[in-house]
C-alpha positions, 0 to 999 in steps of 0.5 A, spaced: 801 134 560 800 136 567 794 139 568 788 140 563 789 145 556 786 151 559 785 153 567 788 149 572 784 145 577 789 146 582 784 151 586 779 146 587 784 141 588 786 146 595 778 147 595 777 140 596 783 137 601 781 132 606 773 132 604 769 126 602 768 130 596 776 130 595 775 123 596 771 121 591 774 125 586 780 121 587 778 115 586 774 117 580 780 120 577 785 114 578 779 110 576 778 114 569 786 113 568 787 106 570 780 104 565 784 108 559 791 103 560 786 097 562 782 099 554 788 100 551 792 093 553 787 090 551 786 087 558 777 087 557 778 083 551 784 077 553 778 077 560 773 076 554 770 083 555 771 086 549 769 094 549 767 097 542 771 104 540 764 107 541 762 104 547 769 106 549 769 113 548 763 114 551 764 111 558 771 116 558 765 121 557 762 118 562 767 119 567 770 125 564 763 128 565 762 126 573 769 129 574 769 135 571 762 137 576 766 133 582 772 136 582 770 145 578 764 149 581 760 153 577 762 160 579 769 158 581 768 159 588 771 154 594 766 149 596 768 142 601 760 139 598 757 138 591 751 142 590 745 138 589 744 141 581 751 139 580 750 132 583 744 132 579 748 134 572 753 129 573 748 123 574 744 126 568 749 128 563 753 121 565 747 117 563 747 119 556 754 116 554 753 110 558 746 109 555 750 109 549 755 106 551 752 098 553 746 099 549 748 103 542 750 095 540 743 092 540 739 099 537 745 101 532 739 098 525 733 103 529 738 109 530 740 108 524 733 109 521 733 115 526 727 112 530 728 115 538 725 114 545 722 120 547 727 119 553 732 117 548 732 124 546 731 128 553 738 124 554 741 126 548 740 134 550 743 132 557 749 130 555 751 135 549 748 140 555 753 137 560 758 136 554 757 145 553 758 146 562 764 142 562 767 145 556 765 152 560 768 150 567 775 147 564 776 152 558 772 158 558 766 162 555 769 162 547 768 154 545 762 153 548 759 159 545 762 156 538 760 151 538 752 153 541 752 156 535 754 151 530 748 146 534 743 152 533 744 153 525 745 145 524 738 144 527 735 151 524 739 153 518 733 153 513 731 160 517 737 164 516 739 168 511 744 168 505 750 163 504 748 160 511 741 157 509 742 151 508 737 144 508 733 143 515 735 138 519 730 133 523 731 131 530 733 124 529 739 125 523 741 131 529 741 125 534 743 120 530 749 124 527 751 127 534 750 122 539 750 115 536 755 115 530 762 116 529 761 122 526 759 127 532 761 127 539 763 121 538 768 121 533 777 122 532 778 128 537 775 125 543 777 118 541 785 121 541 783 124 547 780 117 551 787 114 549 793 118 546 793 124 551 791 120 557 797 115 556 801 121 554 799 125 560 800 118 565 808 118 562 809 126 563 805 125 570 810 118 572 817 124 570 813 129 574 813 124 581 820 123 580 826 127 581 826 128 572 825 134 572 829 137 577 835 134 573 833 136 567 832 144 571 839 142 573 842 140 567 841 146 564 843 150 570 850 146 569 851 146 562 849 155 561 849 158 569 855 160 569 855 164 561 853 171 561 846 172 562 845 164 564 839 164 568 835 168 563 838 162 558 837 157 563 830 158 563 830 157 556 833 151 555 829 148 562 823 150 559 825 146 552 827 140 556 821 141 560 817 141 554 818 134 552 814 132 558 808 138 558 805 140 553 801 147 556 804 153 557 800 155 563 804 148 566 811 149 563 810 157 567 808 154 574 813 149 574 819 151 571 818 159 572 818 159 580 824 158 579 827 161 573 824 167 574 827 169 581 833 167 578 833 172 573 831 177 577 836 177 582 841 177 576 839 183 574 834 182 569 828 187 569 821 183 572 818 184 565 823 181 561 823 175 565 816 174 565 816 174 557 822 169 557 819 164 561 812 166 558 814 165 551 820 159 552 814 155 556 809 156 551 815 153 545 814 146 550 807 145 545 812 146 538 818 142 541 819 133 539 819 129 542 812 131 547 808 137 543 802 136 546 795 133 546 794 138 539 800 134 535 796 127 536 790 129 534 793 133 528 796 126 526 789 122 527 786 127 523 791 127 518 791 120 518 800 120 518 804 117 525 805 122 530 812 122 528 812 125 522 808 130 525 815 130 530 820 131 524 816 135 521 816 140 528 824 140 530 827 145 525 821 150 526 822 149 533 829 150 534 829 156 530 823 159 535 829 157 540 834 159 537 832 167 535 829 167 543 836 164 545 840 171 541 835 176 543 836 173 551 843 175 550 842 181 547 839 184 553 846 181 558 850 185 554 845 191 554 845 191 561 852 188 562 850 182 566 854 176 568 852 168 570 851 165 576 859 163 579 861 156 577 860 154 585 854 156 585 852 151 579 851 144 578 856 140 577 855 137 570 859 130 571 854 129 578 848 131 575 848 126 569 851 121 574 845 122 577 839 123 573 842 120 566 837 115 567 831 121 566 833 120 558 831 113 557 825 113 558 825 119 552 829 114 548 825 108 549 819 113 547 822 117 541 825 109 539 818 106 538 815 112 535 821 113 530 825 107 529 819 102 530 813 106 528 809 104 533 802 107 533 802 113 540 799 109 544 803 105 544 809 107 544 807 110 550 806 105 554 812 101 553 815 109 555 811 108 561 813 101 562 821 103 562 820 109 566 818 105 571 822 099 569 828 104 570 825 107 577 827 101 580 834 102 580 834 107 585 830 108 592 830 116 590 826 115 584 823 109 585 815 109 582 812 107 589 805 105 590 804 112 593 807 115 587 803 111 582 797 112 585 798 121 585 801 120 578 794 116 576 789 121 580 793 127 576 792 123 570 785 123 570 784 130 573 790 132 568 785 130 561 779 134 564 781 140 559 784 136 553 777 131 554 772 136 554 775 140 548 775 134 544 768 132 546 766 140 544 769 139 537 766 133 536 758 137 537 761 142 532 764 137 527 757 133 528 753 140 526 758 142 520 756 134 518 748 135 519 749 142 515 754 142 511 756 149 512 763 147 511 764 146 505 761 152 503 765 157 509 771 153 505 768 156 498 767 163 502 774 163 504 778 160 498 773 167 493 775 172 498 782 171 498 782 171 490 789 168 487 792 171 493 796 165 497 798 171 501 792 173 502 788 167 503 795 165 509 792 172 512 786 171 512 787 164 516 792 167 521 787 172 523 782 167 524 786 162 527 788 168 532 781 172 533 779 164 535 785 162 539 784 168 544 781 166 551 782 159 548 788 154 549 792 151 544 787 144 542 781 148 542 783 154 538 786 148 533 780 144 532 775 150 531 780 153 526 782 147 522 775 144 521 773 151 517 781 153 515 784 147 513 780 145 508 780 152 504 787 151 505 788 145 502 783 147 496 788 153 494 794 147 493 797 148 499 799 140 501 796 137 509 801 137 514 804 145 513 797 147 513 796 143 520 801 146 522 800 153 519 793 153 523 797 149 530 803 155 530 798 161 530 793 157 534 799 158 540 801 164 539 795 167 543 799 164 549 803 171 549 800 176 544 795 181 549 790 182 549 789 175 553 795 172 553 795 166 558 801 164 559 804 172 561 798 171 566 801 166 569 808 168 569 806 175 571 803 172 577 810 170 579 814 176 577 811 182 579 811 185 572 806 189 568 802 184 564 802 189 557 809 191 558 810 183 559 807 182 553 809 186 548 816 184 550 813 177 550 811 178 541 818 181 540 822 175 543 817 170 540 817 174 534 818 169 529 812 165 532 808 169 527 813 169 521 815 161 521 808 159 519 808 162 513 816 161 510 815 152 511 808 154 507 812 157 502 817 152 502 816 145 505 823 143 506 823 147 513 819 141 515 823 136 512 820 136 505 824 135 499 831 133 497 836 133 502 840 138 499 835 142 499 833 142 507 839 144 508 840 150 504 834 153 506 836 151 513 842 154 513 838 161 510 833 160 516 838 160 521 842 166 518 835 170 516 833 169 524 840 172 526 840 178 523 832 178 525 834 178 532 839 182 532 835 188 529 830 186 534 835 187 540 839 192 538 845 188 539 850 184 534 857 184 535 857 191 537 851 195 540 846 198 535 843 204 533 836 205 529 840 204 522 843 199 523 837 195 526 833 197 521 838 194 516 838 188 520 831 186 521 829 188 512 835 183 511 833 178 515 826 180 513 828 179 506 833 171 507 827 168 510 823 170 504 828 163 502 828 165 496 835 166 493 834 173 489 832 176 495 836 172 500 842 175 495 840 181 497 838 180 504 845 178 505 848 183 503 844 189 506 847 185 514 854 185 511 853 193 510 849 194 516 855 190 520 861 194 515 857 200 518 857 198 525 864 197 525 866 204 523 861 206 529 862 201 534 866 206 538 861 211 539 855 207 539 851 205 547 847 199 547 838 200 546 834 196 550 830 190 547 
């Protein structure tokens, strides 16, 4: 989690480097991260200065607003000084949260009866305006526009036609819900951003300032660099390993892609294929346990289940996702006749493990506290951070000294901007729905439109996720869709966890699916390939991300819900289906395939992945026939392009 959920602030860091503005931004970034650590560790309570949860979220939001206006210019242009209007927005936007943080308790009774002074109303609207603006600057226009629509509807719903016509909302009640309670801005999403997300970003940043990132890259090279199509397989594995530290696809591409993409191109892969592999492998970091990014934390809190439960449920789908990519990468290597990197040029596995094995220990500590002791996500992160710092002291080259610690804290403050602003904006949406009660009516409409068909309901949900996810980071898309669609899925009888994972997966697809495909844009910047061609190849490589959500909704055993015997059987079926589907899409199985073989493999894979007895047996039969036909024709066929 090295950068915001949305666009990077790295350009602004460079633009402001060495200026007074950069110094102020660095101090605020460090103060934000330190404040959250002190709050979670209850230092303020030990000092007899307890901070209420509402007050903590408000203070965090004030930090977020100030830092966003310090770092992110309104138009994206380079700047060395803070414009007067950004200074006013920073101070004015932070004034509301700070007033609430320090005076909410004494005014709680007045707020309950919806009584506000005029200047409190002004502060409230200024706070909401600041939230919308910082969200626009960090993740783009889409979420602020959607939020503004919900906000306008909440206050003027009595003037809307048809099913949008709701009861009138008074200004006092609106402010009471949105800004002076925990049902709006200061609700669950901002709570997660101001604790769990900050700590996991700090954990990732501390890993980055040590040689852990290079260790994971060297480990993948030492294991797979020398095999057929080694560089692309290294990219898949390295991005999956990197996903344990980062939940941002763009961050994954930017960090691992600068090494992996040139390596793949030198070994013989095309620029388009190399960029596509990096895009889909890096996007998979969002679904790869144990650290799945900001969305998984919000999901766990929303469902009121341990974060570890989300990790466990996501494990098999994540492995299947990478298995499919791995198979198609190997098939492309066969088609092109590629070999691996000479062993002499690959790092020694023994030396790599000897010098870097300690990088695994903080992750093991994290998994131990999350999975075995069942600690909350924020306290598990704290213990992992403490273990990381302690272990780093064993060797000089890994030691987290003052300079590295300051760098990690600084980048943590900057890195939380996207997730934090999205969560604050989500609070406005949630508060607006509480005011208007529109969510209940939309749920009924979606369920009614689907009729008696669960498949139609899932298809409507998938299309909604994809449309709202275009141009929006995964967390923002998840939050917007889950508010509207999850209740409909659950009302139809789908269990909460599969319903939320369905939305999570489909929200992720926008990162590599044209026309937006943010991860593809980053990878093309490195590979020099075509955005359109790279995006099309990425869709093929990540085909399973479109199919898996339907699979685990209809068969929860795929997310480890059910008897062990059934889980094993369903897993084996899924592996067979993924293998056959990959053969069909890539055009290479045990031998090269023609159009008939490929069609049969695709059909057999899809039949097996329905996970029903009859269809699975039918699919297996089709696959066996396709293999027999290949065996007959293999001497006259040439491999086809992926």
